[in-house]
SETOR-707134 format. One line per 2 residues: their letters; for each residue x, y, z of C-alpha. Coordinates in Angstrom, 2 decimals, always signed. Last residue first. Layout:
// residues N
A) X:Y:Z; ...
// end
This chain:
// residues 287
NH) -32.07:+163.05:-7.77; -34.45:+162.21:-5.09
LA) -36.71:+159.54:-3.89; -35.27:+157.30:-1.09
LL) -36.46:+153.60:-1.39; -37.19:+151.79:+1.77
KG) -36.90:+148.06:+1.15; -38.03:+144.90:+2.83
GV) -36.49:+141.61:+3.60; -36.69:+141.78:+7.34
RK) -33.07:+142.81:+7.91; -33.35:+145.01:+4.90
AL) -35.76:+147.12:+6.69; -33.58:+147.76:+9.65
AQ) -30.75:+148.81:+7.36; -33.14:+151.06:+5.43
LP) -34.29:+152.49:+8.86; -30.68:+153.46:+9.76
AV) -30.18:+155.03:+6.36; -33.32:+157.05:+6.50
AS) -33.23:+158.44:+9.98; -30.73:+161.44:+9.31
SE) -33.10:+162.60:+6.47; -36.08:+162.93:+9.02
LV) -38.89:+161.05:+7.26; -41.71:+161.67:+4.74
SL) -43.73:+158.60:+3.69; -45.03:+157.40:+0.31
PY) -46.48:+154.14:-0.69; -45.54:+154.50:-4.39
CD) -47.34:+152.24:-6.83; -46.13:+149.92:-9.61
TD) -45.98:+146.92:-7.29; -43.24:+145.24:-5.25
ID) -44.36:+146.54:-1.89; -41.52:+149.12:-1.60
IS) -42.01:+151.62:+1.15; -41.29:+154.76:-0.95
VL) -39.21:+157.57:+0.69; -39.29:+161.28:+0.58
SL) -36.54:+162.85:+2.84; -36.55:+165.77:+5.39
GQ) -33.98:+168.41:+6.28; -36.00:+171.10:+4.38
SR) -33.64:+171.17:+1.50; -34.20:+167.40:+1.41
LY) -37.84:+168.14:+1.00; -37.34:+170.03:-2.21
DG) -35.11:+167.21:-3.65; -37.86:+164.70:-2.74
AE) -40.34:+166.65:-4.58; -38.18:+166.62:-7.71
QL) -37.65:+162.85:-7.31; -41.44:+162.42:-6.96
AE) -42.04:+164.42:-10.20; -39.36:+162.43:-11.97
HN) -41.11:+159.11:-11.00; -44.36:+160.18:-12.68
LA) -44.31:+163.65:-14.29; -42.34:+166.79:-14.02
KS) -44.11:+170.08:-15.31; -43.28:+171.99:-12.06
GA) -45.30:+175.10:-11.26; -46.75:+173.81:-7.93
LA) -43.42:+172.81:-6.46; -42.82:+175.99:-4.48
QL) -46.36:+175.41:-3.33; -45.31:+172.71:-0.91
DL) -45.38:+174.94:+2.19; -44.50:+172.63:+5.10
GR) -46.58:+173.23:+8.20; -44.35:+170.86:+10.28
QQ) -47.40:+169.06:+11.62; -49.12:+168.77:+8.23
VT) -46.00:+167.44:+6.50; -45.38:+164.87:+9.35
QL) -49.09:+163.99:+9.37; -49.24:+163.18:+5.57
QQ) -52.05:+164.21:+3.58; -50.33:+167.10:+2.08
LA) -47.76:+164.81:+0.58; -50.67:+163.18:-1.60
WI) -51.80:+166.57:-2.83; -48.33:+167.68:-3.73
AD) -47.54:+164.48:-5.61; -50.75:+164.73:-7.50
DM) -50.32:+168.32:-8.38; -46.71:+167.30:-9.56
NL) -47.97:+164.83:-12.06; -48.88:+161.18:-11.63
KW) -48.81:+157.77:-13.32; -47.13:+155.60:-10.69
DL) -50.12:+155.42:-8.46; -49.76:+157.06:-5.00
EF) -50.20:+155.22:-1.52; -50.03:+157.61:+1.32
NQ) -48.01:+156.98:+4.52; -48.03:+158.48:+7.88
KR) -51.70:+159.08:+8.06; -52.15:+156.69:+10.98
RQ) -54.16:+154.35:+9.21; -51.57:+154.49:+6.26
LG) -48.74:+153.58:+8.67; -50.56:+150.56:+9.89
EV) -51.43:+149.48:+6.30; -47.67:+149.75:+5.45
LA) -46.59:+147.74:+8.40; -49.33:+145.08:+7.73
LW) -47.82:+144.87:+4.12; -44.60:+143.99:+5.68
PT) -46.09:+141.58:+8.06; -47.69:+139.47:+5.31
VH) -51.36:+138.28:+4.97; -52.02:+136.15:+1.84
EP) -51.92:+132.95:+3.85; -54.90:+134.20:+6.07
EE) -57.21:+134.40:+2.92; -59.09:+137.33:+1.47
IG) -56.32:+139.67:+0.40; -57.55:+141.35:-2.82
RN) -55.84:+144.68:-1.84; -59.17:+146.41:-1.27
IL) -60.39:+143.41:+0.66; -57.56:+144.21:+3.22
ED) -59.24:+147.42:+4.36; -62.59:+145.84:+5.24
AF) -60.84:+142.67:+6.55; -58.76:+144.56:+9.18
RD) -59.72:+142.56:+12.35; -60.64:+139.36:+10.60
LY) -57.41:+139.28:+8.50; -55.47:+139.91:+11.57
QA) -57.09:+137.15:+13.34; -56.38:+134.80:+10.42
PQ) -52.77:+136.05:+10.23; -52.01:+135.25:+14.00
EI) -48.30:+135.05:+14.58; -46.88:+137.11:+11.84
AQ) -49.86:+139.41:+11.13; -50.32:+139.68:+14.94
RV) -46.85:+140.93:+15.19; -47.43:+143.62:+12.62
EG) -50.52:+144.82:+14.46; -48.77:+144.83:+17.85
WL) -45.83:+146.66:+16.44; -48.24:+149.39:+15.45
ED) -49.79:+149.32:+18.80; -46.62:+149.71:+20.59
SD) -45.81:+152.67:+18.39; -48.97:+154.42:+19.62
DL) -47.84:+157.95:+20.10; -46.22:+158.07:+16.84
AL) -43.37:+160.66:+16.54; -42.47:+159.56:+13.00
TQ) -38.88:+158.95:+13.78; -39.83:+157.09:+17.01
GL) -42.66:+154.98:+15.49; -40.41:+154.13:+12.58
AM) -37.72:+152.86:+15.04; -40.35:+151.05:+16.95
CL) -41.62:+149.27:+14.02; -38.14:+148.35:+12.72
AQ) -36.97:+147.07:+15.99; -40.07:+144.95:+16.50
WD) -39.51:+143.25:+13.22; -35.93:+142.57:+13.76
DM) -36.77:+141.22:+17.23; -39.29:+138.74:+15.69
KP) -36.44:+137.32:+13.54; -36.32:+137.42:+9.88
ES) -36.42:+134.06:+8.03; -33.50:+133.90:+5.69
LT) -34.48:+134.32:+2.13; -34.72:+131.56:-0.62
EP) -35.78:+133.01:-3.97; -38.52:+131.22:-5.78
AL) -37.80:+128.94:-8.67; -38.16:+129.63:-12.48
AH) -36.39:+133.03:-12.34; -32.87:+131.45:-11.96
AA) -33.32:+129.99:-15.60; -33.81:+133.41:-17.12
GE) -30.28:+134.52:-17.32; -30.13:+133.71:-21.09
DP) -33.45:+133.05:-22.56; -35.20:+129.79:-23.26
VP) -38.26:+130.02:-25.65; -41.26:+129.83:-23.51
PK) -42.90:+126.28:-22.88; -46.17:+125.72:-24.81
AG) -49.27:+125.96:-22.81; -51.11:+122.81:-21.75
LL) -52.10:+123.34:-18.04; -48.81:+122.16:-16.57
QG) -46.96:+124.53:-19.07; -48.98:+127.39:-17.81
IK) -47.94:+126.70:-14.24; -44.32:+126.71:-15.29
DL) -44.74:+129.99:-17.20; -46.53:+131.61:-14.20
WG) -43.73:+130.39:-11.87; -41.19:+132.41:-13.90
MA) -43.31:+135.43:-13.95; -43.54:+135.22:-10.18
TE) -39.68:+135.03:-9.82; -39.24:+138.04:-12.07
KN) -41.82:+140.03:-10.00; -40.17:+139.35:-6.60
CA) -41.57:+136.82:-4.19; -44.38:+136.02:-1.99
IL) -46.21:+133.65:-4.26; -49.67:+133.01:-3.01
VT) -51.74:+130.59:-5.27; -55.34:+130.87:-6.12
HV) -56.88:+128.38:-8.62; -60.11:+129.45:-10.26
LG) -62.05:+127.15:-12.48; -64.00:+128.97:-15.12
GA) -67.75:+128.77:-15.70; -68.08:+132.13:-17.55
LR) -69.32:+133.76:-14.26; -66.11:+132.60:-12.59
CI) -64.18:+134.34:-15.35; -66.09:+137.58:-14.83
HL) -65.38:+137.41:-11.20; -61.73:+136.73:-11.63
VA) -61.47:+139.88:-14.03; -63.24:+141.96:-11.30
CG) -60.87:+140.73:-8.62; -57.88:+141.58:-10.85
QA) -59.13:+145.10:-11.38; -59.60:+145.59:-7.50
AL) -56.20:+144.06:-6.95; -54.49:+146.52:-9.31
RK) -55.99:+149.51:-7.58; -55.30:+148.38:-4.06
NP) -51.60:+147.21:-4.52; -50.95:+143.62:-4.72
RI) -48.18:+141.86:-2.85; -47.94:+139.44:-5.77
RV) -51.00:+137.48:-5.63; -51.14:+134.88:-8.39
DV) -54.64:+134.06:-9.62; -54.30:+131.07:-11.81
IH) -57.40:+130.64:-14.11; -58.15:+127.42:-15.99
LL) -61.17:+127.98:-18.27; -62.77:+124.82:-19.83
PL) -63.88:+125.78:-23.43; -67.01:+127.52:-24.05
KG) -69.92:+125.77:-25.68; -71.70:+127.31:-28.68
AP) -70.94:+124.30:-31.05; -69.65:+121.18:-29.03
LR) -65.87:+121.17:-28.54; -64.00:+118.14:-29.93
GG) -60.92:+116.62:-28.34; -58.76:+118.46:-25.87
ST) -59.27:+121.83:-24.27; -56.94:+124.49:-22.67
VW) -57.37:+127.96:-21.97; -54.57:+129.45:-19.79
IG) -54.84:+132.64:-17.81; -52.17:+134.15:-15.75
LL) -53.22:+136.94:-13.46; -51.21:+139.80:-11.54
CF) -48.96:+140.47:-14.51; -45.80:+142.53:-14.90
MF) -44.87:+145.12:-17.40; -42.98:+147.37:-14.97
AG) -44.11:+150.92:-16.20; -47.76:+150.16:-15.99
CD) -49.10:+146.59:-16.91; -52.61:+147.48:-16.09
VL) -53.80:+143.86:-15.68; -51.72:+141.80:-18.01
VK) -53.52:+138.66:-19.30; -51.08:+135.97:-19.97
AG) -51.75:+133.38:-22.80; -51.35:+129.73:-23.62
VT) -53.86:+128.21:-26.15; -54.58:+124.65:-26.81
LS) -57.64:+124.12:-28.81; -58.87:+120.91:-30.59
NI) -61.50:+120.05:-33.24; -63.37:+123.30:-33.48
M) -66.60:+122.94:-35.56
// end
């Protein structure tokens, strides 16, 4: 017979190279537990701009926990990974877990960052600049999708529900304009999301799906013999594209995947500046 149980633990769903968690699970129970009965499960599902693969795994874990009689509390934290980890520790303490051992420099991670609110004109400028660089014939529609995500997140969710469910986005408050921009580019075959664990064949295949690469008829077979893996493979591919006057960029969505686009090299710096104005990052991949 168990007299009492208070356990604090974090379940890491495919930690990858960054070792961050999508789910925090704390099991708490006071008093005596009847034999054969499960303790009450308190599950905190923290959505950290999830990529599609991790979101699918997280949803599976949540479903299993619900079947086990758990109580699921969903919280949106639109922040970086370090901040989210700080919030998970705080929530765990509220549910009975012991506080973590203090560490130097960790105090700032216990509260969300305060970012200045980007203006609508900033979002429009970014969308239109990307549309011009990628030669989109529907730049206005791309901007319309991002604007809808800002002004009417519920309608945006209804409109693209089939795609967003793959990211674990089921509520309007989980919709973000930055992710709407990434989704819009992917629908137009100007962005391809690649897992962090990859080889050069994966990188070549992903790049061949992009309209820019197809329209230019780029021959990527020069990369085929490379043994580079993961980030190094993308850097090597980026070096090759730079020799062609192009740049390989990842639109950072704060996960361990790479949403890849190919841009004119001269356009990267201006687009990075526009992305920074809305709180986003375009990461150029090269050595």
